[in-house]
Backbone bond lengths (Angstrom), bond angles and torsions (degrees), N, CA, C in turn:
res aa  C-N    CA-C-N  psi(-1)  N-CA   C-N-CA  omega(-1)  CA-C   N-CA-C  phi
1 M - - - 1.445 - - 1.524 108.32 -
2 A 1.321 117.95 129.63 1.455 122.50 -177.25 1.516 110.28 -75.43
3 K 1.325 115.18 150.13 1.458 120.15 176.84 1.526 108.95 -77.57
4 I 1.312 116.43 140.00 1.460 121.98 177.85 1.514 107.14 -93.42
5 S 1.323 116.37 129.32 1.468 119.84 -177.14 1.528 110.49 -67.71
6 S 1.340 114.83 152.98 1.458 119.25 179.18 1.522 110.92 -66.03
7 A 1.348 118.42 -30.49 1.471 121.31 177.78 1.527 109.34 -64.27
8 F 1.337 116.66 -43.26 1.457 120.35 179.35 1.526 110.04 -63.96
9 M 1.323 117.41 -41.34 1.468 120.70 179.61 1.526 110.33 -64.00
10 G 1.347 117.35 -39.59 1.461 120.76 177.74 1.514 110.80 -62.59
11 L 1.333 116.09 -43.51 1.468 120.87 178.20 1.523 109.73 -63.33
12 F 1.312 117.46 -44.11 1.457 121.73 178.94 1.535 110.30 -59.17
13 A 1.334 116.98 -44.13 1.474 120.82 -179.90 1.526 110.76 -63.80
14 A 1.340 116.93 -40.44 1.473 120.44 179.73 1.523 110.42 -64.58
15 V 1.329 116.77 -42.48 1.473 120.66 179.19 1.527 109.61 -64.89
16 A 1.312 117.37 -43.06 1.469 120.88 179.58 1.521 110.70 -62.38
17 L 1.312 117.23 -42.68 1.461 120.75 179.38 1.521 110.49 -64.29
18 A 1.333 116.85 -45.27 1.462 120.31 -179.30 1.520 111.18 -64.16
19 S 1.314 116.95 -40.42 1.462 118.94 -177.86 1.520 112.21 -76.34
20 S 1.334 117.04 -12.37 1.460 119.17 179.59 1.521 111.92 -78.92
21 G 1.335 116.37 -7.26 1.451 119.25 -179.14 1.517 112.41 90.23
22 M 1.320 117.96 -0.93 1.455 120.88 178.81 1.516 108.76 -82.21
23 T 1.300 116.71 114.38 1.453 120.50 176.63 1.512 108.53 -126.64
24 F 1.291 115.09 154.05 1.449 120.29 -179.22 1.521 107.87 -117.13
25 A 1.316 116.79 86.43 1.458 121.85 -177.01 1.520 110.08 -82.74
26 A 1.322 114.44 142.15 1.460 120.10 175.97 1.522 108.54 -82.42
27 D 1.333 115.56 159.68 1.457 119.22 173.42 1.520 108.80 -59.03
28 P 1.324 117.54 151.59 1.455 120.61 -179.57 1.529 113.60 -66.57
29 A 1.330 118.00 -15.01 1.463 121.43 -177.91 1.516 109.44 -142.18
30 M 1.331 115.12 173.27 1.457 120.57 -178.80 1.522 109.45 -135.70
31 V 1.321 115.91 161.07 1.458 121.58 174.79 1.524 106.77 -93.04
32 T 1.331 116.59 127.86 1.458 121.25 179.76 1.521 110.14 -78.42
33 K 1.319 116.43 172.10 1.462 120.54 179.01 1.531 111.63 -63.09
34 D 1.343 116.65 -22.12 1.462 121.03 177.51 1.525 112.63 -88.47
35 G 1.332 117.00 3.17 1.455 120.93 177.99 1.521 114.60 83.57
36 M 1.329 117.09 12.47 1.465 120.93 179.09 1.524 108.55 -99.32
37 M 1.342 115.96 161.87 1.463 120.47 177.85 1.521 109.58 -93.11
38 A 1.330 115.51 137.05 1.458 121.93 177.95 1.515 108.56 -140.05
39 D 1.340 115.38 154.86 1.459 118.16 173.63 1.532 107.82 -75.09
40 H 1.325 117.41 -179.63 1.455 120.54 -175.55 1.524 112.75 -74.29
41 S 1.330 118.00 -1.74 1.470 122.61 171.47 1.529 110.56 -99.47
42 N 1.336 116.46 9.34 1.462 124.67 -178.83 1.527 113.00 65.05
43 M 1.331 116.62 28.88 1.465 121.55 172.73 1.526 107.21 -90.86
44 M 1.347 115.85 126.17 1.452 120.73 -177.70 1.524 110.76 -61.55
45 L 1.315 115.61 149.15 1.455 121.80 -179.83 1.521 110.51 -106.14
46 Y 1.329 114.24 145.51 1.463 122.03 -176.16 1.520 110.30 -132.09
47 T 1.333 114.63 155.86 1.462 121.83 169.07 1.525 107.89 -114.70
48 Y 1.321 114.76 160.76 1.463 123.00 -174.99 1.518 108.01 -122.30
49 D 1.333 116.93 122.08 1.465 121.24 -176.26 1.529 113.78 -60.30
50 K 1.325 118.49 -25.18 1.464 120.45 -176.84 1.529 112.59 -80.06
51 D 1.339 117.60 -11.94 1.465 120.38 173.89 1.516 108.85 -69.98
52 S 1.317 116.95 141.98 1.466 119.27 176.09 1.513 110.07 -153.70
53 G 1.293 114.95 154.77 1.455 120.59 177.54 1.514 113.93 59.94
54 G 1.349 117.21 30.92 1.458 120.37 -179.69 1.521 113.08 69.22
55 K 1.332 117.44 23.35 1.459 121.66 179.95 1.517 109.42 -120.55
56 S 1.331 116.22 136.29 1.459 121.09 176.49 1.520 109.97 -80.77
57 M 1.314 115.32 130.56 1.466 121.28 174.79 1.536 110.47 -103.01
58 C 1.330 116.88 6.48 1.462 122.48 -177.67 1.526 108.98 -102.17
59 N 1.320 115.96 100.65 1.457 122.69 -178.65 1.528 109.31 -131.01
60 D 1.324 116.31 174.74 1.465 123.15 176.29 1.532 111.39 52.38
61 Q 1.346 118.03 -124.39 1.467 120.94 -176.66 1.525 111.48 -62.86
62 C 1.315 116.90 -35.12 1.459 120.31 176.78 1.533 110.08 -57.16
63 A 1.330 117.32 -46.15 1.460 121.51 -178.94 1.527 112.14 -70.42
64 T 1.327 118.01 -20.70 1.464 120.95 173.48 1.528 109.01 -72.43
65 N 1.322 116.59 -43.44 1.461 121.41 -179.89 1.525 112.56 -75.91
66 W 1.308 115.95 -32.65 1.469 122.92 -177.52 1.528 107.84 -125.43
67 P 1.339 118.03 77.75 1.470 119.70 -176.60 1.527 112.65 -57.83
68 P 1.321 116.39 127.34 1.467 120.15 176.88 1.530 110.39 -62.42
69 M 1.301 116.71 147.66 1.461 121.51 173.69 1.531 106.33 -80.14
70 M 1.320 115.02 94.72 1.457 120.79 -173.27 1.528 111.48 -71.47
71 A 1.304 114.91 147.95 1.462 122.73 178.54 1.524 107.93 -118.11
72 P 1.321 117.16 147.85 1.460 118.32 175.08 1.533 110.42 -64.20
73 A 1.297 116.20 153.67 1.470 120.89 -177.71 1.528 112.09 -57.39
74 D 1.350 116.90 -29.47 1.464 120.42 -177.54 1.528 112.69 -99.22
75 A 1.329 117.92 16.89 1.469 121.33 -179.53 1.523 110.18 -60.61
76 K 1.310 115.19 142.14 1.466 121.33 -178.97 1.523 110.17 -111.12
77 A 1.312 116.04 138.75 1.462 121.70 175.56 1.520 108.97 -64.43
78 S 1.330 115.78 145.23 1.457 121.02 178.69 1.521 108.26 -151.63
79 G 1.318 116.48 115.74 1.455 120.02 -177.87 1.524 109.50 62.34
80 K 1.325 116.40 -125.17 1.463 120.53 179.14 1.524 112.59 -87.30
81 W 1.329 117.44 -4.30 1.471 121.47 177.23 1.524 109.53 -79.71
82 T 1.316 116.38 125.22 1.457 122.16 177.14 1.522 108.45 -137.16
83 T 1.302 115.55 176.70 1.459 120.37 173.12 1.516 108.68 -122.74
84 I 1.316 114.62 154.14 1.462 120.84 173.57 1.518 107.26 -125.44
85 K 1.315 116.16 155.06 1.456 120.67 175.84 1.525 108.09 -94.61
86 R 1.325 115.24 124.73 1.460 121.49 178.97 1.525 110.46 -79.54
87 D 1.332 116.67 167.73 1.462 121.31 179.58 1.527 112.23 -58.12
88 D 1.350 117.34 -29.04 1.467 120.63 179.43 1.530 112.36 -84.69
89 G 1.340 116.82 2.92 1.460 121.50 177.60 1.521 114.42 89.25
90 K 1.331 117.95 -9.15 1.462 121.30 179.11 1.519 109.55 -80.91
91 M 1.326 114.90 161.98 1.459 120.74 -176.78 1.525 110.10 -98.84
92 Q 1.339 115.06 144.28 1.457 122.98 -179.55 1.524 109.13 -130.44
93 W 1.346 116.73 141.53 1.455 120.18 176.05 1.522 110.54 -72.30
94 A 1.324 114.33 144.50 1.459 122.00 173.88 1.521 107.02 -135.53
95 Y 1.308 115.75 151.57 1.456 120.64 175.53 1.517 107.38 -125.72
96 D 1.307 115.52 125.69 1.464 121.31 -178.32 1.528 110.50 54.30
97 G 1.341 115.58 37.78 1.462 122.06 176.93 1.515 115.06 82.66
98 K 1.338 118.54 -1.01 1.462 121.46 -177.50 1.530 110.27 -105.11
99 P 1.348 117.51 117.86 1.461 120.05 176.92 1.530 110.90 -58.77
100 L 1.335 116.14 146.31 1.454 122.01 -176.52 1.524 111.53 -112.64
101 Y 1.337 114.92 146.86 1.468 122.85 -176.93 1.522 109.93 -139.42
102 T 1.334 115.15 161.46 1.460 121.86 166.21 1.527 106.45 -109.84
103 F 1.331 117.36 177.58 1.467 121.61 179.52 1.520 108.51 -120.79
104 K 1.338 116.98 128.61 1.462 120.92 -172.77 1.521 113.10 -62.31
105 N 1.332 119.32 -25.32 1.464 121.23 -178.00 1.526 113.37 -87.84
106 D 1.341 117.35 -7.67 1.466 119.94 176.23 1.521 109.91 -75.39
107 K 1.322 114.20 150.26 1.462 121.98 165.34 1.527 104.99 -106.55
108 P 1.329 118.46 161.48 1.466 118.67 179.35 1.526 111.77 -49.36
109 G 1.319 115.28 131.46 1.455 122.08 179.11 1.520 114.44 87.86
110 E 1.331 118.30 -11.33 1.463 121.09 179.29 1.522 110.85 -87.51
111 M 1.338 115.45 160.72 1.452 121.90 -179.84 1.530 108.42 -140.24
112 T 1.343 116.57 52.80 1.464 120.46 -174.81 1.527 112.89 -79.41
113 G 1.326 117.89 -12.66 1.463 120.42 -178.52 1.521 114.66 -86.01
114 D 1.332 116.69 -9.59 1.459 119.79 -176.09 1.524 110.73 -62.02
115 G 1.342 116.19 123.22 1.462 122.39 177.91 1.517 115.01 86.13
116 K 1.341 118.58 -1.89 1.469 120.92 -179.68 1.520 110.16 -54.85
117 G 1.316 115.15 130.97 1.455 121.35 177.76 1.523 114.23 60.00
118 G 1.307 116.50 8.57 1.459 120.51 -177.71 1.518 113.54 71.62
119 V 1.355 117.48 6.14 1.471 120.29 -175.20 1.533 114.02 -124.54
120 W 1.340 117.64 -6.30 1.465 121.40 -179.48 1.520 108.65 -109.98
121 H 1.321 115.58 130.87 1.456 119.77 -174.70 1.530 110.63 -134.65
122 A 1.342 114.83 128.88 1.450 120.05 174.25 1.529 108.21 -63.73
123 V 1.306 115.18 144.83 1.472 120.60 -176.69 1.515 109.80 -94.04
124 H 1.326 115.70 125.52 1.466 121.41 176.63 1.515 108.93 -77.87
125 G 1.313 115.93 155.75 1.458 122.40 -178.08 1.506 113.02 -44.87
126 M 1.314 115.35 138.29 1.462 121.73 -177.35 1.510 109.34 -120.78
127 K 1.270 115.83 149.92 1.466 122.15 175.95 1.520 107.99 -121.21
128 H 1.333 115.45 154.54 1.476 119.36 176.26 1.497 109.99 -68.33
């Protein structure tokens, strides 16, 4: 019987783990060095005061200016991370029941949308 290489065994274990349905997903966002929340493209995240009851009130032109932080259709809730269904049927990430958005005029690392209209607020770092 031939010896099986350790590289082959490692590959076999990785395939078995992946096919078992065990995945290790990262949080949808991260805390920046300044303690703010950003998506993985370093776009700051915001909440909208007019949202309520876990429902987004930002649609149409609002959603063009404040792009929702979209979630894949098969996204799973984890801790305070949940998803909500938008009016268009697509899924959006929410944290602690609050839908999350970016701001179209921000560049990565910027936070120019904070306080806009008195209803948009940058999200401070969150913990599970």
